[in-house]
RODO-2510 file (C-alpha; in nm, 4 decimals, decimal comma):
residues 92
     n   res          X          Y          Z
     1     m    -0,0008     0,0085     0,0012
     2     k     0,1281     0,3488    -0,0909
     3     p     0,1704     0,6051     0,1866
     4     t    -0,0590     0,9068     0,1614
     5     s     0,0807     1,2600     0,1756
     6     l    -0,0056     1,4620     0,4895
     7     i     0,0169     1,7987     0,2966
     8     v    -0,3179     1,9471     0,2321
     9     r    -0,3152     2,2237    -0,0331
    10     s    -0,5666     2,4846    -0,0564
    11     h    -0,6524     2,6369    -0,3967
    12     a    -0,5750     3,0063    -0,2983
    13     s    -0,3908     3,1472    -0,5950
    14     f    -0,2507     3,4782    -0,4778
    15     p    -0,1647     3,6288    -0,1334
    16     l    -0,3719     3,8937     0,0118
    17     t    -0,2507     4,2530    -0,0397
    18     d    -0,2669     4,5528     0,1823
    19     y    -0,5446     4,7772     0,0555
    20     n    -0,4433     5,0790     0,2572
    21     y    -0,1127     5,1376     0,0770
    22     n    -0,0472     5,4964    -0,0372
    23     s     0,2503     5,5803    -0,2682
    24     v     0,4906     5,8407    -0,1519
    25     t     0,6029     6,1271    -0,3721
    26     i     0,9445     6,2686    -0,3339
    27     t     0,9714     6,6332    -0,3990
    28     g     1,2704     6,7305    -0,5945
    29     y     1,3335     6,3812    -0,7377
    30     r     1,4388     6,3957    -1,0986
    31     g     1,5495     6,0384    -1,1590
    32     q     1,9281     6,1067    -1,1484
    33     c     2,2067     5,9991    -0,9097
    34     a     2,2370     6,1847    -0,5917
    35     k     2,5667     6,3450    -0,5029
    36     p     2,7486     6,1544    -0,2361
    37     l     2,7912     6,3341     0,0882
    38     a     3,1020     6,1461     0,1936
    39     p     3,4402     6,2642     0,0387
    40     s     3,5744     6,0537    -0,2377
    41     f     3,8652     5,8174    -0,2027
    42     r     4,0762     6,0444    -0,4162
    43     n     4,0116     6,3369    -0,1809
    44     i     4,0892     6,1256     0,1213
    45     s     4,4220     6,0111    -0,0258
    46     r     4,5124     6,3700    -0,1341
    47     q     4,4524     6,4960     0,2155
    48     y     4,6586     6,2131     0,3582
    49     f     4,9598     6,2860     0,1412
    50     q     4,9392     6,6571     0,2052
    51     h     4,9191     6,6361     0,5808
    52     e     5,0140     6,3072     0,7435
    53     a     5,2438     6,1382     0,5035
    54     r     5,5058     6,4158     0,5113
    55     h     5,5685     6,3710     0,8844
    56     d     5,6506     6,0095     0,8532
    57     f     5,8548     6,0071     0,5344
    58     v     6,1857     6,1193     0,6798
    59     g     6,1811     5,8586     0,9459
    60     e     6,0720     5,5776     0,7236
    61     a     6,3400     5,6780     0,4628
    62     v     6,6076     5,6604     0,7374
    63     l     6,4884     5,3251     0,8549
    64     f     6,4697     5,1883     0,4960
    65     a     6,8336     5,3064     0,4362
    66     m     6,9464     5,1298     0,7501
    67     l     6,7769     4,8061     0,6480
    68     v     6,9264     4,8254     0,2981
    69     i     7,2772     4,8739     0,4519
    70     a     7,2197     4,5915     0,7025
    71     a     7,1177     4,3559     0,4129
    72     a     7,4041     4,4712     0,1812
    73     v     7,6939     4,4104     0,4384
    74     p     7,6524     4,0218     0,4484
    75     l     7,6095     4,0169     0,0653
    76     v     7,9318     4,2071     0,0021
    77     s     8,1143     3,9983     0,2605
    78     g     7,9907     3,6814     0,0844
    79     a     8,0973     3,8115    -0,2519
    80     y     8,4561     3,8799    -0,1187
    81     a     8,4610     3,5205     0,0254
    82     v     8,3530     3,3742    -0,3116
    83     i     8,6283     3,5832    -0,4855
    84     d     8,8934     3,4651    -0,2347
    85     l     8,7764     3,0935    -0,2854
    86     c     8,8185     3,1336    -0,6573
    87     r     9,1698     3,2720    -0,6162
    88     a     9,2458     2,9849    -0,3796
    89     f     9,1379     2,7300    -0,6359
    90     s     9,3170     2,9021    -0,9273
    91     r     9,6499     2,8767    -0,7622
    92     l     9,6230     2,4909    -0,7291
***
């Protein structure tokens, strides 16, 4: 024997709507994009580079130069060691 479905479907076709709805008119609306009130990203970055970035630039440039020098010292020392090794092998 086949099981019977417990779902009972009524024959209502559409949901009831709210009959008291009134559309709202917006005065001054012309169908165009509104101007954004927040500043654009370009203006934010321009203000940052004009005011805040100048204060940090000198300190960051000095720190970057120190890091470059600290990284270059072992590389130069390694290059001299390789040159000395090549000279030692060439004498054999």
